[in-house]
PAZAPA-4460 file (N, C-alpha, C; in steps of 0.05 Angstrom, whole numbers, plus 32768, in hexadecimal, padded with zeros to 4 digits):
% residues 283
    n_x    n_y    n_z   ca_x   ca_y   ca_z    c_x    c_y    c_z   seq   type   mol
   7E71   803E   80EF   7E6F   8030   80D5   7E8A   8032   80C6     1      M     A
   7E8F   801E   80B6   7EA5   801E   80A4   7E9C   802A   808A     2      I     A
   7EAA   803F   8081   7EA1   804E   8069   7EB7   804B   8054     3      V     A
   7EB1   803D   803E   7EC6   8038   802A   7EC8   804E   8015     4      P     A
   7EE1   8054   800D   7EE5   8063   7FF5   7EE2   8050   7FDE     5      G     A
   7EDD   805B   7FC6   7ED8   804A   7FAF   7EEF   8038   7FA8     6      S     A
   7F08   803F   7FAF   7F1F   802F   7FA9   7F25   801A   7FBF     7      S     A
   7F15   8019   7FD4   7F1B   8007   7FEA   7F02   7FF8   7FF4     8      S     A
   7EF1   7FF1   7FE1   7ED8   7FE4   7FE9   7EDC   7FC8   7FF4     9      Q     A
   7EEF   7FB8   7FE8   7EF3   7F9D   7FF2   7F00   7F9E   800D    10      L     A
   7F14   7FAF   8011   7F21   7FB1   802B   7F0E   7FBB   8040    11      L     A
   7EFE   7FCF   803A   7EEA   7FD9   804E   7ED7   7FC3   8056    12      A     A
   7ECE   7FB3   8042   7EBB   7F9D   8049   7EC9   7F88   805A    13      A     A
   7EE2   7F82   8055   7EF1   7F6F   8065   7EF5   7F7A   8081    14      A     A
   7EFA   7F94   8083   7EFE   7FA0   809D   7EE4   7FA1   80AD    15      L     A
   7ECE   7FA6   80A0   7EB4   7FA5   80AD   7EAF   7F89   80B9    16      A     A
   7EB5   7F75   80A9   7EB1   7F59   80B2   7EC4   7F53   80C9    17      E     A
   7EDC   7F5C   80C7   7EF1   7F57   80DC   7EEA   7F64   80F6    18      E     A
   7EDE   7F7C   80F5   7ED8   7F8B   810E   7EBC   7F88   8117    19      T     A
   7EAA   7F7E   8106   7E8E   7F7B   810D   7E7F   7F96   810B    20      G     A
   7E8B   7FAA   80FF   7E7E   7FC4   80FC   7E6E   7FC4   80E2    21      R     A
   7E58   7FD3   80E1   7E48   7FD5   80C9   7E57   7FE3   80B3    22      P     A
   7E51   7FDB   809A   7E5D   7FE7   8082   7E4A   7FFA   8075    23      L     A
   7E53   8013   8072   7E43   8027   8065   7E44   8022   8046    24      A     A
   7E30   802D   8038   7E2F   802B   801B   7E2F   8047   800F    25      T     A
   7E47   8052   800C   7E48   806C   7FFF   7E40   806B   7FE2    26      P     A
   7E3A   8082   7FD7   7E35   8085   7FBA   7E4A   8097   7FAF    27      T     A
   7E52   8090   7F96   7E67   809F   7F89   7E5C   80A8   7F6E    28      Y     A
   7E57   80C2   7F6C   7E4B   80CC   7F53   7E5E   80E1   7F46    29      D     A
   7E57   80E8   7F2E   7E67   80FC   7F1F   7E54   810E   7F10    30      R     A
   7E58   8128   7F13   7E49   813C   7F05   7E52   813F   7EE8    31      F     A
   7E41   814A   7ED7   7E49   814D   7EBB   7E63   815C   7EB6    32      P     A
   7E6A   816E   7EC9   7E82   817E   7EC6   7E9B   816F   7ED0    33      D     A
   7E97   8156   7ED9   7EAE   8145   7EE1   7EB2   8145   7EFF    34      G     A
   7EA5   8157   7F0E   7EA9   8157   7F2B   7E9C   813E   7F38    35      E     A
   7EA9   8134   7F4C   7E9E   811C   7F5A   7E8D   8123   7F72    36      G     A
   7E7E   810F   7F7B   7E6E   8112   7F93   7E6D   80F8   7FA2    37      L     A
   7E7A   80F6   7FB9   7E79   80DF   7FCA   7E66   80E5   7FE2    38      A     A
   7E53   80D4   7FE6   7E3F   80D8   7FFB   7E3B   80BF   800B    39      A     A
   7E31   80C2   8024   7E2C   80AB   8035   7E10   80AC   803F    40      V     A
   7DFC   80A6   802F   7DE0   80AB   8036   7DD6   8099   804D    41      P     A
   7DE3   8082   8052   7DD9   8071   8067   7DE8   8074   8081    42      D     A
   7DF9   8089   8084   7E07   808D   809D   7DF5   809C   80B0    43      F     A
   7DF4   8092   80C9   7DE2   809D   80DC   7DEF   80A8   80F5    44      E     A
   7E08   80B1   80F3   7E16   80BC   8109   7E26   80A8   8118    45      G     A
   7E33   80B0   812E   7E44   809E   813E   7E61   80A0   8133    46      G     A
   7E6F   8089   8135   7E8A   8088   812C   7E8C   8080   810F    47      E     A
   7E9E   808C   8101   7EA2   8086   80E5   7EC0   807F   80E0    48      A     A
   7EC5   8069   80D3   7EE0   8061   80CB   7EE1   8061   80AC    49      T     A
   7EED   8075   80A1   7EEF   8077   8083   7F07   8067   807A    50      I     A
   7F04   8056   8067   7F19   8045   805C   7F1C   804D   803F    51      V     A
   7F32   805B   8038   7F34   8066   801D   7F51   8067   8014    52      A     A
   7F59   8056   8001   7F73   8058   7FF5   7F73   8071   7FE3    53      A     A
   7F88   8080   7FE4   7F8A   8098   7FD4   7F9D   8093   7FBD    54      T     A
   7F95   8081   7FAB   7FA5   8079   7F94   7FA1   808A   7F7B    55      D     A
   7F93   80A0   7F7E   7F8F   80B2   7F67   7F87   80CD   7F73    56      S     A
   7F89   80E2   7F62   7F81   80FC   7F6B   7F63   80FC   7F72    57      D     A
   7F53   80EE   7F62   7F36   80EC   7F67   7F31   80E0   7F82    58      E     A
   7F41   80CC   7F8A   7F3D   80BE   7FA3   7F42   80D1   7FBB    59      A     A
   7F55   80E4   7FB8   7F5A   80F7   7FCD   7F41   8109   7FD1    60      W     A
   7F36   8113   7FBB   7F1E   8124   7FBD   7F07   8114   7FC9    61      V     A
   7F04   80FB   7FC1   7EEE   80EA   7FCB   7EF1   80E7   7FE9    62      E     A
   7F0A   80E2   7FF2   7F0E   80DF   800F   7F06   80F8   801E    63      L     A
   7F0D   810F   8015   7F05   8128   8022   7EE7   812B   8023    64      L     A
   7EDA   8123   800E   7EBC   8125   800D   7EB0   8111   8021    65      Q     A
   7EBB   80F9   8023   7EB0   80E5   8035   7EB3   80EF   8052    66      L     A
   7ECA   80FB   8058   7ECE   8106   8073   7EB9   811B   8079    67      Q     A
   7EB4   812D   8066   7EA1   8142   806B   7E85   8137   806C    68      D     A
   7E7F   8122   805C   7E64   8117   805B   7E5D   810A   8076    69      A     A
   7E6F   80FB   8082   7E68   80EF   809C   7E67   8103   80B2    70      V     A
   7E77   8118   80B1   7E74   812E   80C4   7E59   813B   80C1    71      R     A
   7E51   8140   80A8   7E37   814D   80A3   7E20   813C   80AD    72      E     A
   7E24   8121   80AD   7E10   810E   80B6   7E11   8109   80D4    73      A     A
   7E23   8117   80E1   7E23   8115   80FF   7E38   8103   810B    74      G     A
   7E4D   80FC   80FC   7E62   80EB   8108   7E6F   80F9   811F    75      A     A
   7E70   80EB   8136   7E7C   80F6   814E   7E9A   80F2   814E    76      A     A
   7EA3   80DD   8140   7EC0   80D7   813F   7EC6   80CB   8124    77      D     A
   7EDB   80D5   8117   7EE3   80CC   80FD   7F00   80C1   80FD    78      V     A
   7F03   80A8   80F5   7F1D   809D   80F0   7F21   8099   80D3    79      T     A
   7F37   80A2   80C8   7F3D   809F   80AC   7F54   808B   80A7    80      T     A
   7F4D   8075   809B   7F61   8060   8094   7F69   8065   8077    81      V     A
   7F83   8069   8074   7F8E   806D   8059   7F9F   8055   8053    82      V     A
   7F94   8040   8046   7FA3   8027   8042   7FBC   802C   8030    83      P     A
   7FB8   803C   801C   7FCE   8045   800B   7FCE   8063   8009    84      Y     A
   7FE3   8070   8011   7FE4   808D   8010   7FF4   8096   7FF7    85      M     A
   7FE5   80A1   7FE4   7FF1   80AC   7FCD   8002   80C5   7FD4    86      G     A
   8015   80CB   7FC4   8027   80E2   7FC9   803A   80DF   7FE0    87      Y     A
   803B   80C7   7FED   804C   80C3   8003   806A   80C4   7FFC    88      A     A
   8070   80BF   7FE2   808B   80C0   7FD9   8094   80DD   7FD4    89      R     A
   8081   80EF   7FD3   8088   810C   7FD0   8088   8119   7FEC    90      Q     A
   809A   810F   7FFD   809B   8117   8018   80AE   812F   801D    91      D     A
   80B9   8139   8008   80CA   8151   800A   80CA   815F   7FEE    92      R     A
   80D3   8178   7FEE   80D5   8187   7FD5   80EE   817E   7FC7    93      S     A
   80EB   8174   7FAE   8102   816A   7F9F   810E   817E   7F8C    94      F     A
   8102   8196   7F8B   810D   81AB   7F79   8102   81C6   7F81    95      G     A
   810E   81DB   7F77   8105   81F6   7F7C   80E7   81F9   7F75    96      D     A
   80D8   8203   7F88   80BC   8209   7F83   80A9   81F1   7F84    97      G     A
   80B4   81D9   7F8A   80A3   81C1   7F8B   8097   81BE   7FA6    98      E     A
   807E   81B4   7FA7   8071   81B0   7FC1   807A   8197   7FCF    99      P     A
   8074   8196   7FE9   8076   817D   7FF8   805A   8171   7FF6   100      V     A
   8055   8162   7FE2   8039   8159   7FDC   802D   8148   7FF2   101      S     A
   803D   8137   7FFE   8033   8127   8014   8029   8138   802B   102      A     A
   8037   814E   8031   802E   8160   8046   8014   816E   803F   103      R     A
   8011   8177   8026   7FF9   8184   801D   7FE1   8172   8020   104      A     A
   7FE4   8158   8017   7FCE   8145   8019   7FC7   813F   8036   105      M     A
   7FDC   813B   8046   7FD8   8134   8062   7FC9   814A   8071   106      A     A
   7FD0   8163   806C   7FC3   8179   8079   7FA5   817B   8072   107      R     A
   7FA0   8175   8058   7F84   8176   804F   7F73   8160   805D   108      A     A
   7F7E   8148   805E   7F6F   8132   806B   7F6C   8136   8088   109      V     A
   7F7F   8143   8095   7F7E   8147   80B2   7F66   8159   80BB   110      S     A
   7F5D   8169   80A9   7F47   817C   80B0   7F2C   816D   80B5   111      T     A
   7F29   8155   80AB   7F0F   8148   80AD   7F0F   812E   80BD   112      G     A
   7F23   812B   80CE   7F25   8111   80DD   7F30   8115   80F9   113      T     A
   7F2B   8102   810A   7F36   8103   8125   7F4E   80F1   8128   114      D     A
   7F52   80DF   8115   7F68   80CC   8116   7F6E   80C2   80FB   115      R     A
   7F88   80BB   80F6   7F91   80B0   80DC   7F9F   8096   80E1   116      I     A
   7F99   8082   80CF   7FA7   8069   80D0   7FB3   8064   80B4   117      V     A
   7FCE   8062   80B3   7FDC   805D   809A   7FE7   8041   8099   118      L     A
   7FE7   8035   8082   7FF2   801A   807E   800C   801C   806E   119      V     A
   8023   8015   807B   803D   8015   806D   8041   802C   805A   120      N     A
   8040   8045   8064   8046   805B   8051   8062   8058   8047   121      P     A
   8066   8060   802E   8081   805D   8022   8096   806C   8032   122      H     A
   808F   8083   803D   80A1   8092   804F   8093   8096   8069   123      E     A
   809D   808A   807E   808F   808B   8098   808D   80A8   80A3   124      S     A
   80A0   80B9   809A   80A0   80D5   80A3   8087   80E5   809B   125      G     A
   8077   80DA   8088   805F   80E9   8080   804B   80EB   8096   126      V     A
   804E   80DA   80AA   803B   80DB   80C1   803D   80F6   80CF   127      A     A
   8055   8102   80CE   8059   811C   80DC   804A   8133   80CE   128      D     A
   8041   812E   80B5   8033   8144   80A7   8016   8147   80AF   129      F     A
   800B   8133   80BC   7FEF   8134   80C3   7FEC   8144   80DD   130      Y     A
   7FD5   8152   80DF   7FCF   8162   80F6   7FBD   8153   810A   131      D     A
   7FB7   8139   8103   7FA7   8128   8115   7FB9   8111   811D   132      A     A
   7FB2   8103   8133   7FC3   80EC   813C   7FC4   80D7   8126   133      P     A
   7FDC   80CC   8122   7FE1   80B8   810D   7FEB   809E   8118   134      V     A
   7FE1   8088   810E   7FEC   806E   8115   7FF4   8060   80FB   135      E     A
   800D   8056   80FA   8017   8047   80E3   8015   802A   80E8   136      I     A
   8008   801B   80D6   8004   7FFF   80D9   8017   7FF0   80C5   137      V     A
   8026   7FDD   80CF   8037   7FCD   80BE   8028   7FB3   80B7   138      D     A
   8020   7FB1   809D   8010   7F9A   8095   8020   7F86   8084   139      A     A
   803B   7F8A   8083   804B   7F79   8071   8049   7F5B   8078   140      A     A
   8043   7F55   8091   8042   7F39   8099   802D   7F29   808A   141      S     A
   8018   7F36   8081   8002   7F27   8074   800B   7F1C   8059   142      V     A
   8021   7F27   804E   802B   7F1D   8034   8035   7F01   8035   143      L     A
   803B   7EF7   804D   8044   7EDB   804F   802E   7EC7   804B   144      A     A
   8015   7ECF   8051   7FFE   7EBC   8051   7FFA   7EAF   8036   145      D     A
   7FFA   7EBE   801F   7FF4   7EB1   8006   800B   7EA3   7FF8   146      P     A
   8023   7EA4   8005   803A   7E97   7FF8   8038   7E79   7FFA   147      L     A
   803F   7E6A   7FE6   803F   7E4D   7FE7   8056   7E43   7FF8   148      P     A
   8058   7E28   7FFB   806F   7E1D   8008   8087   7E23   7FF8   149      A     A
   809C   7E2F   8005   80B3   7E38   7FF7   80CB   7E26   7FFD   150      L     A
   80DD   7E23   7FEA   80F4   7E12   7FED   810C   7E24   7FF3   151      D     A
   8117   7E21   800C   812E   7E31   8014   812B   7E4E   800D   152      D     A
   8116   7E5B   8018   810F   7E76   800E   8123   7E8C   8015   153      P     A
   8124   7E9F   8003   8134   7EB7   8008   8121   7ECF   8003   154      L     A
   811F   7EE0   8017   810E   7EF8   8015   8120   7F10   8010   155      F     A
   811D   7F1B   7FF8   812F   7F31   7FEF   8120   7F4B   7FED   156      L     A
   812C   7F60   7FF8   8122   7F7B   7FF5   8131   7F88   7FDE   157      A     A
   8124   7F98   7FCD   8131   7FA4   7FB6   8145   7FBA   7FBE   158      P     A
   8145   7FC3   7FD7   8159   7FD6   7FE1   815A   7FD3   7FFF   159      D     A
   816E   7FDF   800B   8173   7FDD   8027   815C   7FE8   8038   160      E     A
   814E   7FFD   802D   8138   8009   803B   8120   7FF7   803F   161      G     A
   811E   7FE2   802F   8107   7FD0   8031   810E   7FB6   803F   162      A     A
   8126   7FB4   804B   812D   7F9B   8058   811B   7F94   806F   163      I     A
   8111   7FA8   807D   80FF   7FA3   8093   80E5   7F95   808A   164      G     A
   80DB   7F9C   8072   80C3   7F8F   8068   80CA   7F72   8061   165      I     A
   80E1   7F6D   8055   80E9   7F52   804E   80EB   7F41   8067   166      A     A
   80F6   7F4C   807C   80F9   7F3E   8096   80DE   7F38   80A2   167      E     A
   80CC   7F4B   80A0   80B1   7F47   80AB   80A3   7F30   809D   168      T     A
   80A5   7F2F   8082   8098   7F1A   8073   80A5   7EFF   8079   169      V     A
   80C0   7EFF   807B   80CE   7EE6   8081   80C6   7EDB   809D   170      R     A
   80C4   7EED   80B1   80BC   7EE5   80CB   80A0   7EDA   80CC   171      D     A
   808E   7EE7   80BD   8073   7EDD   80BC   8071   7EC2   80AD   172      A     A
   8082   7EBE   8099   8082   7EA4   808B   808E   7E8F   809D   173      Y     A
   80A2   7E96   80AD   80AD   7E83   80C0   80C7   7E75   80B8   174      G     A
   80D2   7E7C   80A2   80EB   7E70   8099   80F8   7E81   8083   175      A     A
   8112   7E7D   807F   8120   7E8A   8069   8134   7E9F   8072   176      G     A
   8143   7EA9   805E   8157   7EBE   8062   814D   7ED8   8056   177      D     A
   815A   7EEE   805E   8153   7F08   8052   816D   7F15   8048   178      T     A
   8169   7F26   8034   8180   7F36   8029   8173   7F4C   8019   179      D     A
   8185   7F5D   800E   817A   7F73   7FFD   818D   7F79   7FE6   180      Y     A
   8182   7F86   7FD2   8192   7F90   7FBC   819B   7FAC   7FC1   181      F     A
   81B1   7FB3   7FB5   81B9   7FCF   7FB4   81B2   7FDB   7F99   182      E     A
   81A7   7FF3   7F99   819F   7FFF   7F80   81A9   801C   7F7E   183      K     A
   81AE   8024   7F66   81B8   803F   7F61   81A9   804B   7F4A   184      R     A
   819E   8063   7F4E   818F   8071   7F39   81A1   8086   7F2C   185      R     A
   81A3   8085   7F12   81B3   8099   7F03   81A3   80B3   7F03   186      D     A
   81AF   80C8   7F0E   81A0   80E1   7F11   8199   80EE   7EF6   187      R     A
   81A9   80E8   7EE1   81A4   80F4   7EC7   818F   80E5   7EB7   188      D     A
   8191   80CA   7EB7   817F   80BA   7EA7   8167   80AF   7EB6   189      T     A
   816A   80AE   7ED1   8155   80A2   7EE1   8155   8084   7EE2   190      G     A
   8168   8078   7ED3   8169   805A   7ED2   8174   804F   7EEC   191      E     A
   816A   8038   7EF4   8171   802B   7F0D   8183   8013   7F07   192      I     A
   819A   8013   7F15   81AC   7FFC   7F12   81AA   7FEC   7F2C   193      E     A
   81A4   7FD2   7F2A   81A2   7FC1   7F41   81BA   7FAF   7F44   194      V     A
   81C6   7FB0   7F5B   81DE   7FA0   7F60   81D6   7F87   7F70   195      S     A
   81DC   7F6F   7F65   81D4   7F56   7F73   81E0   7F55   7F8F   196      P     A
   81D1   7F48   7FA1   81DC   7F43   7FBC   81EE   7F2A   7FBA   197      S     A
   81FB   7F24   7FD1   820C   7F0D   7FD2   81FD   7EF4   7FDA   198      D     A
   81E4   7EF6   7FE0   81D5   7EDF   7FEA   81D2   7ECB   7FD3   199      A     A
   81D7   7EB1   7FD8   81D3   7E9D   7FC4   81B6   7E99   7FBD   200      P     A
   81AF   7E99   7FA4   8193   7E96   7F9C   818E   7E7E   7F8A   201      V     A
   81A2   7E71   7F80   819F   7E5A   7F6E   818E   7E44   7F7B   202      A     A
   817A   7E3C   7F6D   8168   7E26   7F75   8158   7E2C   7F8E   203      D     A
   8156   7E45   7F95   8146   7E4D   7FAC   812D   7E5C   7FA3   204      R     A
   8118   7E5B   7FB3   8101   7E6C   7FAE   8106   7E88   7FBA   205      D     A
   8102   7E9C   7FA9   8108   7EB7   7FB2   80EF   7EC8   7FB2   206      V     A
   80EB   7ED7   7FC7   80D5   7EE9   7FCA   80E0   7F06   7FCB   207      V     A
   80DB   7F15   7FB6   80E4   7F31   7FB6   80CE   7F42   7FC2   208      V     A
   80D4   7F50   7FD8   80C0   7F5E   7FE8   80C5   7F7C   7FE8   209      V     A
   80AF   7F8B   7FE5   80B1   7FA9   7FE7   8097   7FB4   7FF2   210      D     A
   8097   7FCD   7FFB   807E   7FD8   8005   806B   7FDF   7FEE   211      D     A
   8075   7FE9   7FD8   8065   7FF0   7FC1   8072   7FE8   7FA7   212      I     A
   8062   7FDE   7F94   806C   7FDB   7F79   805B   7FED   7F68   213      V     A
   8068   8002   7F5D   805A   8016   7F4D   805D   800F   7F2F   214      A     A
   8074   8017   7F24   8079   8011   7F08   8085   7FF5   7F04   215      T     A
   808F   7FEA   7F1A   809B   7FD0   7F18   80B8   7FCF   7F0E   216      G     A
   80C4   7FE6   7F09   80DF   7FE7   7EFE   80F3   7FDC   7F11   217      S     A
   80F3   7FE5   7F2A   8107   7FDC   7F3E   8103   7FBF   7F44   218      T     A
   80EA   7FB7   7F48   80E4   7F9B   7F4E   80EB   7F88   7F38   219      M     A
   80E5   7F90   7F1F   80EC   7F7E   7F08   810A   7F7C   7F04   220      S     A
   8119   7F91   7F09   8136   7F90   7F08   8140   7F7B   7F1C   221      E     A
   8136   7F7C   7F34   813E   7F6A   7F49   8137   7F4D   7F42   222      S     A
   811F   7F4A   7F38   8116   7F2F   7F30   8127   7F23   7F1A   223      V     A
   812E   7F34   7F06   813E   7F2B   7EF0   815A   7F21   7EFA   224      A     A
   8165   7F2F   7F0E   817F   7F27   7F18   817E   7F0B   7F25   225      V     A
   816A   7F06   7F36   8169   7EEC   7F43   8161   7ED6   7F30   226      V     A
   8151   7EDD   7F1C   814A   7ECA   7F07   8163   7EC1   7EF8   227      T     A
   8173   7ED5   7EF0   818C   7ECE   7EE2   819F   7EBE   7EF3   228      D     A
   819D   7EC1   7F0D   81AF   7EB2   7F1E   81A5   7E97   7F27   229      R     A
   818F   7E8E   7F1A   8185   7E73   7F1D   8172   7E6E   7F34   230      G     A
   8162   7E82   7F3C   814E   7E7E   7F50   8139   7E6A   7F46   231      A     A
   812F   7E59   7F58   811B   7E45   7F50   8101   7E52   7F48   232      A     A
   80F6   7E61   7F5B   80DD   7E71   7F55   80E1   7E8D   7F62   233      R     A
   80D4   7EA0   7F55   80D6   7EBC   7F60   80BA   7EC7   7F63   234      V     A
   80B5   7ED1   7F7B   809B   7EDD   7F81   80A0   7EFB   7F87   235      F     A
   808D   7F0C   7F7F   808E   7F28   7F85   8078   7F2E   7F99   236      A     A
   807F   7F39   7FB0   806B   7F3E   7FC5   806D   7F5B   7FCE   237      A     A
   8056   7F69   7FD0   8056   7F85   7FD8   803D   7F8B   7FE8   238      C     A
   803E   7F9E   7FFA   8027   7FA6   8008   8014   7FB6   7FF6   239      V     A
   801F   7FC8   7FE6   800F   7FD9   7FD5   8014   7FD3   7FB7   240      H     A
   8003   7FC3   7FAB   8007   7FBC   7F8F   7FFB   7FD1   7F7C   241      P     A
   8009   7FE8   7F79   8000   7FFC   7F67   8000   7FF2   7F4A   242      M     A
   8016   7FE6   7F42   8018   7FD9   7F28   800E   7FEB   7F11   243      L     A
   801B   8002   7F0F   8013   8015   7EFB   801E   800D   7EDF   244      A     A
   8010   8016   7ECB   8018   8012   7EAF   801D   7FF4   7EA9   245      A     A
   8036   7FEE   7EA0   803C   7FD2   7E99   804C   7FC3   7EAE   246      N     A
   8047   7FCA   7EC7   8057   7FBE   7EDD   8054   7FA0   7EDE   247      A     A
   803C   7F96   7EDB   8038   7F79   7EDC   8047   7F6B   7EC6   248      V     A
   8046   7F76   7EAE   8054   7F6A   7E97   8072   7F6A   7E9C   249      T     A
   807C   7F80   7EA7   8099   7F81   7EAD   80A1   7F6B   7EC1   250      K     A
   8091   7F68   7ED6   8097   7F54   7EEA   8096   7F38   7EDF   251      L     A
   8082   7F33   7ECF   807F   7F18   7EC3   8096   7F13   7EB0   252      R     A
   809D   7F27   7EA0   80B3   7F24   7E8E   80CE   7F20   7E9B   253      G     A
   80D1   7F2A   7EB4   80EA   7F27   7EC2   80EC   7F0B   7ECF   254      A     A
   80D5   7EFD   7ED0   80D6   7EE2   7EDB   80C6   7EDD   7EF4   255      G     A
   80B4   7EEF   7EFB   80A4   7EEB   7F13   8090   7ED5   7F0F   256      V     A
   808F   7EC2   7F22   807B   7EAD   7F21   8060   7EB6   7F2A   257      D     A
   805F   7EC8   7F3E   8046   7ED1   7F49   804A   7EEC   7F57   258      R     A
   8036   7EFE   7F54   8036   7F17   7F62   8022   7F16   7F79   259      I     A
   802B   7F1D   7F91   801A   7F1C   7FA9   8018   7F38   7FB4   260      V     A
   8000   7F42   7FB7   7FFC   7F5C   7FC3   7FE5   7F5C   7FD7   261      G     A
   7FE2   7F71   7FE6   7FCC   7F74   7FF9   7FB6   7F85   7FEC   262      S     A
   7FA0   7F89   7FFC   7F8A   7F98   7FF1   7F8B   7FB6   7FFA   263      D     A
   7FA3   7FC0   8001   7FA4   7FDD   8005   7F9F   7FEC   7FEB   264      T     A
   7FA7   7FDF   7FD5   7F9F   7FE8   7FBA   7F93   7FCF   7FAD   265      I     A
   7F7B   7FD1   7FA3   7F6D   7FB9   7F9A   7F73   7FB3   7F7D   266      E     A
   7F83   7F9F   7F79   7F8B   7F95   7F5F   7F86   7F77   7F5D   267      R     A
   7F8B   7F6C   7F46   7F86   7F50   7F42   7F98   7F3E   7F53   268      G     A
   7FAF   7F49   7F5B   7FC2   7F39   7F6C   7FBE   7F3F   7F8A   269      C     A
   7FA9   7F4E   7F91   7FA4   7F54   7FAD   7F96   7F3C   7FBB   270      S     A
   7FA7   7F28   7FC1   7F9D   7F0E   7FCA   7F9C   7F0B   7FE9   271      V     A
   7FA4   7F20   7FF7   7FA3   7F1F   8014   7F9B   7F3A   801F   272      V     A
   7F8C   7F3A   8035   7F81   7F53   8040   7F90   7F5C   8058   273      S     A
   7F92   7F77   805B   7F9E   7F83   8072   7F89   7F88   8087   274      V     A
   7F70   7F80   8083   7F5A   7F85   8096   7F60   7F7B   80B2   275      A     A
   7F6C   7F63   80B6   7F71   7F5A   80D1   7F84   7F6D   80E0   276      P     A
   7F99   7F77   80D2   7FAC   7F88   80DF   7F9F   7FA3   80E5   277      V     A
   7F8F   7FAD   80D3   7F81   7FC6   80D8   7F6D   7FC4   80EF   278      L     A
   7F60   7FAC   80F0   7F4C   7FA8   8106   7F5A   7FAA   8121   279      A     A
   7F72   7F9F   8123   7F81   7FA1   813D   7F87   7FBF   8143   280      D     A
   7F8D   7FCE   812F   7F93   7FEB   8134   7F7B   7FFA   813C   281      A     A
   7F64   7FF2   8132   7F4B   8000   8138   7F3E   7FF7   8152   282      L     A
   7F47   7FE1   815D   7F3A   7FD6   8175   7F3D   7FE9   818D   283      A     A
***
């Protein structure tokens, strides 16, 4: 059965339809003291595929409970799909006495599963923190599907590290150029300075692509640059649309015509599903 976490109900349903597997109906309750309880009363044993984005601390606890619940109900094999892995950016200790949070979370999840499937983790090295076999799925190609017909498109990554994602989306779209911005973060103030690339953008449709948009600061800086340089239309595309706080407002204010995201995190802009890519990995 496909077992959804409360943050991944749409994706789990899409994956169940894609694979032909039955969809479990967990319950998510909360006790008066604030503690949560995730249960799977209709699970009857066999194989379980838990699909749970860990986009909050509560989601991590819920995932651990779902793993234990299906084991308690007799699951012979458990696969844990983590569409969005929270804490993946904390893949090392950044200061004295600080934890490697991604490692701590990975170790906890490993205790309740036979296999892990991650979708575009921010740092691929987090896969090494798990004590169970891990498969990383690249779902960036699905971001090309909802894009309209583009005029002389340019697919831009906000930094060199994301150029691979921009190339994947460009290849899936079937036309266009790719390039990236250079960025520098001031260690004292934390402010990010974005240096424009040399790629011509005037009168072109530009798609700024990244794996995750969290606060939207880096993406909006990039969008503002190409808008000022005369881009015809600017689209923001990301696998993981976290869009925390006022991220959407910042992107719109910078000149974004449309935000395109997948359902690894379920938001209003999650207009395309990674279910087909996950189904191939689970086959």
